[in-house]
C-alpha positions as CSV (number, residue, x, y, z in Angstrom):
1,M,-17.5,-75.4,4.7
2,T,-18.4,-74.8,1.1
3,P,-15.7,-74.0,-1.4
4,L,-17.3,-70.5,-2.1
5,R,-17.2,-69.7,1.6
6,R,-13.6,-70.9,1.9
7,F,-12.7,-68.7,-1.1
8,F,-14.2,-65.6,0.5
9,K,-12.4,-66.2,3.8
10,R,-9.1,-66.5,2.0
11,F,-9.9,-63.5,-0.1
12,A,-10.8,-61.4,2.9
13,A,-7.6,-62.5,4.8
14,T,-5.5,-61.7,1.8
15,I,-7.0,-58.2,1.5
16,A,-6.5,-57.6,5.3
17,I,-2.9,-58.6,5.0
18,L,-2.3,-56.4,2.0
19,L,-4.0,-53.4,3.7
20,F,-1.9,-53.9,6.8
21,T,1.3,-54.2,4.8
22,F,0.6,-51.1,2.7
23,G,-0.4,-49.2,5.8
24,I,2.9,-50.0,7.5
25,A,4.9,-49.3,4.3
26,G,3.1,-45.9,3.9
27,W,3.8,-45.0,7.5
28,L,7.5,-45.8,7.1
29,V,7.7,-43.8,3.9
30,L,6.0,-40.8,5.5
31,R,8.5,-40.9,8.4
32,S,11.5,-41.5,6.2
33,A,14.5,-39.2,5.7
34,W,14.2,-39.8,2.0
35,L,10.7,-38.2,1.8
36,R,11.8,-35.3,4.0
37,E,14.8,-34.6,1.7
38,Y,12.6,-35.0,-1.4
39,I,10.1,-32.4,0.0
40,R,13.0,-30.1,1.0
41,D,14.5,-30.3,-2.5
42,R,11.0,-29.6,-4.1
43,I,10.4,-26.6,-2.0
44,I,13.9,-25.2,-2.8
45,S,13.6,-25.8,-6.5
46,T,10.0,-24.3,-6.7
47,V,11.0,-21.1,-4.9
48,E,14.3,-20.8,-6.9
49,D,12.3,-21.3,-10.2
50,A,9.7,-18.7,-9.2
51,T,12.2,-16.1,-8.0
52,G,15.4,-16.8,-9.8
53,G,17.3,-16.5,-6.5
54,R,19.2,-19.0,-4.5
55,V,17.4,-20.5,-1.5
56,E,18.7,-21.8,1.8
57,L,16.2,-23.7,3.9
58,G,16.9,-24.4,7.6
59,T,15.0,-26.9,9.6
60,W,11.4,-27.5,8.7
61,S,8.5,-29.5,10.0
62,F,5.0,-30.3,8.9
63,N,2.2,-31.0,11.4
64,W,-0.3,-33.3,9.7
65,T,-3.0,-32.9,12.3
66,R,-3.0,-29.1,12.1
67,L,-1.8,-28.8,8.5
68,T,0.9,-26.3,9.4
69,F,4.3,-26.0,7.8
70,T,7.2,-24.3,9.7
71,V,10.6,-23.4,8.5
72,S,13.4,-21.6,10.3
73,P,15.4,-19.9,8.9
74,F,14.4,-19.2,5.3
75,I,17.0,-17.3,3.2
76,L,16.6,-16.0,-0.4
77,H,19.8,-14.7,-2.1
78,G,19.4,-12.3,-4.9
79,T,22.3,-11.1,-7.1
80,E,24.2,-9.6,-4.3
81,P,28.0,-10.4,-4.2
82,A,29.3,-13.1,-1.9
83,G,29.8,-11.9,1.7
84,E,26.9,-9.4,1.6
85,P,23.7,-10.1,3.5
86,P,20.9,-11.9,1.5
87,L,17.9,-10.3,-0.2
88,V,15.5,-11.9,2.3
89,Y,16.2,-13.5,5.6
90,V,13.3,-14.8,7.7
91,K,14.0,-16.2,11.2
92,S,10.9,-18.3,11.2
93,A,7.8,-18.7,9.0
94,T,4.7,-20.8,9.7
95,L,2.1,-21.5,7.0
96,G,-1.3,-22.9,8.0
97,L,-3.1,-24.7,5.2
98,R,-6.7,-25.4,4.6
99,I,-7.8,-28.1,2.1
100,I,-10.5,-26.8,-0.2
101,S,-10.9,-29.9,-2.4
102,A,-8.9,-33.1,-2.1
103,F,-10.1,-34.3,-5.5
104,E,-9.1,-31.1,-7.3
105,Q,-5.9,-30.7,-5.1
106,K,-6.9,-27.2,-4.1
107,V,-5.3,-25.8,-0.9
108,D,-5.9,-22.4,0.7
109,L,-3.3,-20.5,2.7
110,A,-5.3,-20.0,5.9
111,T,-2.6,-18.4,8.1
112,L,0.9,-17.0,7.7
113,R,3.1,-16.0,10.6
114,V,6.5,-14.5,9.8
115,E,9.0,-13.7,12.6
116,E,11.8,-11.2,12.2
117,P,11.9,-10.9,8.4
118,Q,14.7,-8.8,6.9
119,V,14.4,-7.6,3.3
120,R,17.4,-5.9,1.9
121,I,17.0,-4.3,-1.6
122,M,20.2,-2.7,-2.7
123,I,20.7,-0.3,-5.6
124,Y,24.4,-0.2,-6.6
125,P,26.2,2.8,-8.1
126,D,26.1,1.4,-11.6
127,G,22.3,1.3,-11.4
128,T,21.9,-2.5,-10.9
129,D,20.1,-4.0,-8.0
130,N,20.1,-7.3,-6.1
131,L,16.7,-8.5,-7.3
132,P,16.9,-11.8,-9.1
133,T,15.4,-12.7,-12.5
134,A,13.0,-15.6,-12.6
135,K,13.9,-18.7,-14.5
136,H,10.7,-18.8,-16.7
137,K,11.4,-20.4,-20.0
138,G,11.6,-18.0,-22.9
139,S,11.2,-14.9,-20.7
140,Q,13.5,-12.2,-19.5
141,K,11.0,-10.7,-17.0
142,S,11.9,-10.5,-13.3
143,W,9.8,-12.5,-10.8
144,A,8.0,-9.3,-9.8
145,E,6.8,-8.7,-13.4
146,H,4.9,-11.9,-13.6
147,V,1.4,-12.2,-12.4
148,I,1.2,-12.6,-8.6
149,T,-2.0,-13.8,-7.0
150,A,-2.1,-14.6,-3.3
151,A,-4.9,-14.8,-0.7
152,I,-4.2,-15.2,3.0
153,R,-7.0,-15.5,5.6
154,R,-4.9,-14.4,8.6
155,Y,-1.4,-13.0,8.6
156,D,1.1,-11.8,11.2
157,V,4.5,-10.3,10.4
158,S,6.5,-9.3,13.5
159,G,9.9,-7.8,14.4
160,G,11.3,-7.2,11.0
161,W,12.5,-4.5,8.7
162,V,12.8,-3.6,5.0
163,Q,15.9,-1.8,3.7
164,V,15.9,-0.1,0.3
165,G,19.3,1.4,-0.4
166,A,20.4,3.2,2.8
167,R,16.9,3.6,4.2
168,K,15.7,1.0,6.7
169,V,12.0,0.8,7.8
170,P,10.7,-1.4,10.6
171,I,7.7,-3.7,9.8
172,D,5.3,-5.2,12.3
173,F,1.7,-5.8,11.2
174,R,-1.1,-8.3,11.3
175,G,-4.5,-8.6,9.7
176,E,-7.1,-10.7,8.0
177,D,-8.4,-11.4,4.5
178,F,-5.3,-10.3,2.6
179,L,-5.6,-10.5,-1.2
180,I,-3.1,-9.4,-3.8
181,N,-3.5,-9.7,-7.5
182,M,-0.7,-8.0,-9.4
183,D,0.1,-7.8,-13.0
184,Y,2.9,-5.7,-14.5
């Protein structure tokens, strides 16, 4: 066996061992409690920064084969006093994702299923409400006053209600090709 052939065999064996080791390490990290907690903290901080409210996240799961993310329950607290029901309570929410471009890191929200959402907007006697203010640097605008753009291919909201003040309205709807582009 020539020295060049021996070198290539050793090189190929080293590469195979490295790939196997990195594969097992990657699999262990993906299944680790550390990564789950890191993702949970990122979701909470992102939603809290975007809305200005306080978020509670129940159990969550991500199905890699179907690209679906499920959380139950999801709770968003506004400025309501302690002991009052939260601004938003969702029993269960499932988001289906679709990868548009892996290189540009573009992901589309293909489906959204929300079960038993409860939205409670209160207007207090002094004229204040329970809507939080976003934590955007250098801005005093509320989260609703910032530009909102969302597109959902298929959506389903079932068994919920929206309460504004003393008036409560049931909500139950589904549809396709939802697009919202709002600017205050």
